[in-house]
Steps between C-alpha positions, in 0.01 A plus 500: 500500500677665794875533475734336752862527604730730301227558236308730740527863386504780753227702323128473449359440149191669358347304216220679308268336255274645231537722199855643451365858518266438785475704818633222724817463298555875492456523878714187550778656311474825697492316829806300405689812407421665829597186702790389279700377800240253612274431201533371142213507245412257217196493279321215325255603230165331571133571423405547869681758714646421840818503703705287739738640758753222572717491812877440464443134579251465215179481702209734417479805728205658324287466185212686341342628183451874567715809543364542854615148577845603370493795730441264789785278383726805501400568865575142586836517315592809706437312821677176390801661337589736784811378677446402859657744751679364790410642835798606700 
């Protein structure tokens, strides 16, 4: 469920699913470490592998089941998390 009001965090959340030692969780942890100012990472052990990239308001920004999908989510995160520059 999306967050509202003061519950909204200012960072994106990456949720990986699958085996605890799986490639998606390893890459998810690495991505969160590289983007620590804008991204947190959590993992839920499940049989099937996958990921969700959640916006700060709780809505899904991206999802997938492969490492190439996670690469695309990282590109999206780079675009969404870049502060807007004011033109003067």
